[in-house]
Structures are given as C-alpha cells and as structure tokens.
C-alpha positions as CSV (number, residue, x, y, z in Angstrom):
1,M,-40.0,30.2,-23.4
2,K,-39.8,27.9,-20.4
3,A,-38.4,25.1,-22.4
4,R,-35.8,27.4,-24.0
5,A,-34.7,28.6,-20.5
6,C,-34.3,25.0,-19.4
7,S,-32.2,24.2,-22.4
8,L,-29.9,27.2,-21.8
9,G,-29.6,26.2,-18.2
10,L,-28.5,22.6,-19.1
11,L,-26.0,23.9,-21.6
12,A,-24.5,26.2,-19.0
13,L,-24.2,23.3,-16.5
14,A,-22.6,21.1,-19.2
15,A,-20.1,23.9,-20.0
16,L,-19.2,24.2,-16.3
17,A,-18.8,20.5,-15.9
18,G,-16.3,20.4,-18.8
19,C,-14.2,23.2,-17.2
20,K,-11.1,22.3,-15.3
21,D,-9.4,24.4,-12.7
22,E,-6.2,25.9,-14.1
23,P,-3.1,26.0,-11.9
24,V,-2.8,29.3,-9.9
25,R,0.2,31.5,-10.6
26,S,2.8,31.2,-7.8
27,T,3.1,35.0,-7.6
28,D,-0.5,35.1,-6.3
29,V,0.4,33.0,-3.2
30,S,2.5,33.8,-0.2
31,T,5.5,31.5,0.4
32,L,4.2,30.5,3.8
33,D,1.0,29.3,2.2
34,M,2.8,27.0,-0.3
35,L,2.9,23.2,0.1
36,F,5.8,21.4,-1.5
37,S,5.4,17.6,-2.2
38,L,8.5,15.8,-3.3
39,D,8.9,12.2,-4.2
40,A,12.0,10.3,-5.5
41,T,12.6,6.8,-6.6
42,D,15.8,4.9,-7.3
43,E,15.6,1.3,-8.5
44,G,19.1,1.0,-9.8
45,N,18.4,2.0,-13.4
46,G,18.2,5.8,-12.9
47,A,16.4,7.9,-10.4
48,T,13.6,10.4,-10.7
49,V,12.8,13.3,-8.5
50,R,9.4,15.1,-8.7
51,V,8.2,18.3,-7.0
52,R,4.7,19.5,-6.9
53,I,3.7,22.9,-5.5
54,S,0.2,23.6,-4.2
55,S,-1.7,26.0,-1.9
56,P,-5.1,26.4,-0.3
57,V,-6.4,27.9,-3.6
58,G,-5.1,25.1,-5.8
59,D,-2.0,23.8,-7.7
60,L,0.7,26.3,-8.5
61,R,2.7,27.0,-11.6
62,L,5.9,29.0,-11.2
63,S,5.5,32.4,-12.8
64,D,7.0,35.9,-13.2
65,G,10.5,35.1,-12.0
66,D,9.7,32.6,-9.3
67,T,12.4,29.9,-9.7
68,L,12.7,26.5,-8.2
69,R,16.1,24.8,-7.9
70,L,17.2,21.4,-6.7
71,G,20.7,20.2,-5.9
72,M,22.2,16.9,-4.8
73,G,25.7,16.4,-3.3
74,G,26.6,20.0,-4.0
75,E,25.7,19.8,-7.7
76,P,22.6,21.4,-9.3
77,L,20.0,19.2,-10.9
78,A,18.4,20.0,-14.2
79,L,14.7,20.6,-13.7
80,R,12.0,20.6,-16.3
81,E,8.3,21.3,-16.1
82,V,5.9,18.6,-17.2
83,E,2.2,18.0,-16.9
84,E,1.0,15.0,-14.9
85,D,-2.8,14.6,-14.2
86,A,-3.3,18.1,-15.5
87,R,-0.9,19.4,-12.9
88,P,2.4,21.1,-13.3
89,V,5.3,18.9,-12.0
90,Y,9.0,19.9,-11.8
91,L,11.0,16.8,-12.7
92,A,14.7,15.9,-12.5
93,E,16.2,12.7,-13.8
94,V,19.6,11.5,-12.4
95,E,21.7,8.4,-12.4
96,S,21.1,7.7,-8.7
97,L,20.1,9.2,-5.4
98,S,23.6,9.7,-4.1
99,G,23.2,12.3,-1.5
100,D,20.8,14.7,0.4
101,L,18.8,17.1,-1.7
102,T,18.7,20.8,-1.3
103,L,15.7,22.9,-2.3
104,D,15.7,26.6,-3.2
105,L,12.9,28.9,-4.3
106,S,13.9,32.3,-5.5
107,R,11.2,35.0,-5.3
108,R,11.3,38.7,-6.1
109,A,8.1,39.7,-4.4
110,D,8.1,37.5,-1.3
111,R,10.5,35.6,1.0
112,S,12.7,33.0,-0.7
113,I,13.6,29.5,0.5
114,V,17.4,29.1,0.5
115,G,19.4,25.8,1.0
116,R,16.6,23.7,2.5
117,V,18.2,20.3,3.1
118,I,16.0,17.2,2.6
119,P,17.7,13.9,3.9
120,V,17.8,11.0,1.4
121,P,18.1,7.3,2.4
122,P,21.6,6.0,1.6
123,P,22.3,3.9,-1.5
124,I,22.0,0.1,-1.4
125,G,24.7,-2.2,-2.7
126,L,22.8,-5.5,-2.5
127,K,24.7,-8.8,-3.1
128,A,23.6,-12.5,-2.8
129,E,25.9,-15.4,-2.3
130,P,25.2,-18.4,-4.6
131,L,22.9,-21.1,-3.1
132,M,24.8,-24.3,-2.3
133,G,23.3,-27.4,-0.8
134,D,21.0,-26.7,2.1
135,S,22.7,-23.4,2.9
136,P,20.4,-20.3,3.4
137,L,20.2,-17.5,1.0
138,K,22.7,-15.0,2.3
139,L,22.2,-11.3,1.5
140,T,24.6,-8.4,2.2
141,W,24.3,-4.7,1.5
142,N,25.5,-1.3,2.7
143,A,24.3,-1.1,6.3
144,A,22.6,2.0,7.6
145,P,21.5,1.2,11.2
146,E,21.1,4.8,12.2
147,G,18.9,5.7,9.2
148,N,15.4,7.0,9.7
149,H,13.8,4.7,7.2
150,V,11.9,1.4,6.8
151,L,13.7,-1.6,5.3
152,G,11.6,-4.2,3.3
153,L,12.5,-7.4,1.6
154,V,10.7,-9.2,-1.2
155,A,11.6,-12.6,-2.9
156,F,9.7,-13.6,-6.0
157,G,10.1,-16.5,-8.5
158,T,8.0,-18.5,-10.9
159,C,8.2,-21.6,-8.7
160,I,7.8,-20.2,-5.2
161,K,5.2,-18.4,-3.2
162,P,6.1,-14.7,-2.9
163,L,7.9,-13.9,0.3
164,S,7.6,-10.4,1.8
165,R,8.7,-8.9,5.1
166,T,9.9,-5.8,6.9
167,L,13.4,-6.2,8.5
168,P,13.7,-4.9,12.0
169,N,17.3,-3.7,11.6
170,D,19.4,-2.3,8.8
171,V,22.6,-4.1,9.7
172,G,23.8,-5.0,6.2
173,Q,23.1,-8.7,6.2
174,Y,20.2,-11.2,6.3
175,E,19.6,-14.8,5.7
176,I,16.6,-16.6,4.2
177,S,16.4,-20.3,4.9
178,Q,15.5,-22.5,2.0
179,A,12.6,-23.8,4.0
180,E,11.1,-20.3,3.8
181,L,11.2,-20.5,0.0
182,T,7.9,-22.4,-0.3
183,P,7.6,-24.2,-3.7
184,L,4.4,-23.6,-5.6
185,D,4.4,-27.3,-6.8
186,P,6.7,-29.6,-4.7
187,A,6.0,-32.4,-7.3
188,K,7.9,-30.4,-10.0
189,P,11.3,-29.5,-8.6
190,G,13.8,-27.9,-10.9
191,P,16.0,-24.8,-11.4
192,C,14.1,-21.7,-10.6
193,P,15.3,-18.1,-11.1
194,L,14.5,-15.9,-8.1
195,Q,14.6,-12.1,-7.8
196,V,15.3,-10.7,-4.4
197,T,14.6,-7.0,-3.8
198,L,15.7,-4.8,-0.8
199,V,13.8,-1.5,-0.4
200,R,14.5,1.5,1.8
201,T,11.6,3.9,2.1
202,A,11.6,7.1,4.1
203,T,9.3,10.1,4.7
204,F,10.1,13.6,5.7
205,Q,7.9,16.5,6.7
206,E,8.5,19.9,8.3
207,P,7.4,23.5,8.0
208,I,8.7,25.1,4.9
209,A,10.3,28.1,6.5
210,P,10.1,30.2,9.7
211,P,7.8,31.6,11.1
212,A,5.5,28.9,9.7
213,T,4.5,26.2,12.1
214,Q,2.2,24.1,9.8
215,I,3.7,21.4,7.7
216,G,4.6,22.8,4.3
217,L,7.2,20.3,3.0
218,Y,6.5,16.7,2.4
219,A,9.0,14.2,0.9
220,W,8.8,10.5,0.2
221,F,11.7,8.3,-1.0
222,M,12.2,4.8,-2.2
223,V,15.6,3.3,-2.9
224,S,15.8,-0.3,-4.0
225,R,18.1,-2.9,-5.5
226,T,17.3,-6.3,-7.0
227,V,19.5,-9.3,-7.4
228,D,19.0,-12.6,-9.4
229,V,19.5,-16.0,-7.7
230,S,19.1,-19.5,-9.2
231,W,17.5,-22.0,-6.8
232,T,16.4,-25.6,-7.1
233,P,13.5,-26.4,-4.8
C-alpha cells in the first residue's frame, strides 16, 4: 500500500510539472493592473510591432470584447494575435516606422485607454560617399539632435576588425578615418566589401492611465539602416 501511494504521488507531481500556466482572460483584470510591453524594429526591409499584455496574475489574452488597437501617423495598423513562447502577442507588420504610435484599449466593463501616444525615433536615411584615396569614410543621414534616443554605429567587413561605437550627437554626419578600419591581415590587401550600420534605439515608460502612478507601459524601439562600401586596405 505504501509503495502504491508513493507511485501515485510521483505521478501527480509529474502531471503538475507538465502543466503550463494558461494566459489569464483580460476581463478578469483591472485596466490599472495591466502591463503593456511594446517593441518595434525597423531595419529597412519592413517593420514589426509587438505588444504583450500581462498582469500580476500572469500573461493576458484579450477576451469578451476587450479590443486592442494600434495606429501610426493617423492610420490604423492591422493587428493579429500570435503565440510566442506560449504567450499571446499582438503583432503588426508595416513597411516602416514612419511616425508615432497610438494605442487604444476598448473595454466594456472597465476603463478604456484612448489615444495613448508612444513616441517613435525618426527614420534614418543613411548614405556613404565613395572612398577615394586616403579620404575618410563620410556618412550622412537624417539628423535628429533633439531626439530622446541613443545612436550607435557599427562597421563590419571580411578583411577588417569590427568597429563599434556610440555617437555622442545625432547631427546627421560622421567620418571614419581609414586608419580606424584596421585590416585583419595587412599582408593581404585587396578590395573588401564593408557594411556600415547606423542604429537609433529608444525606450519609453510611463503609467498606463490616471490615476495609476506605477509604470504600466514599456516600449523599446530600434531603427537602423545599412549601407555597403567597397574599401581597399
């Protein structure tokens, strides 16, 4: 009897270990207890916006008429629900991040969120002048000196050591001297294709709606562009 009881106990533990928490219905949680996590990336070949909704009792799935809407530049974005890591995610795919986002959550049984604006970093129009002689690599882009973001630069090629740095100012131009493009093997000079990427990243966090004072809305953005350059070390 004791052995049978132990076996049943082990089976019960195994069953519990195999269970996964299901997302909670959004209608079971107050609006002010919701946490919205938004991330968006735009690398020049299409942009993706993701929204996850959670709460102190777990991840949330919109239910019973609760409706999430996103807009950009005054136009609505088509949202679809997908599963990522066993969590519901609300996904929009667009050509580019071309304006600030607006978030709305319509609810019948609790307060709604209307026209919440989430600032997005401005687009990047990155260009590189052809390398000639000993001239530096000259880069130009759409300046955004007042933007609340971080600007990063990466240069990569098969014949150079990767170069990476954070730029102190987003003034729309920067030069990389050829001395900074360190060859991997100086004994084997030759044409080398380089890729130079400029990245704007930004974060945003605020309470989701009054009278909440705790952070309820988090957003992370990455906007980048890459140009190809031919260089002979």
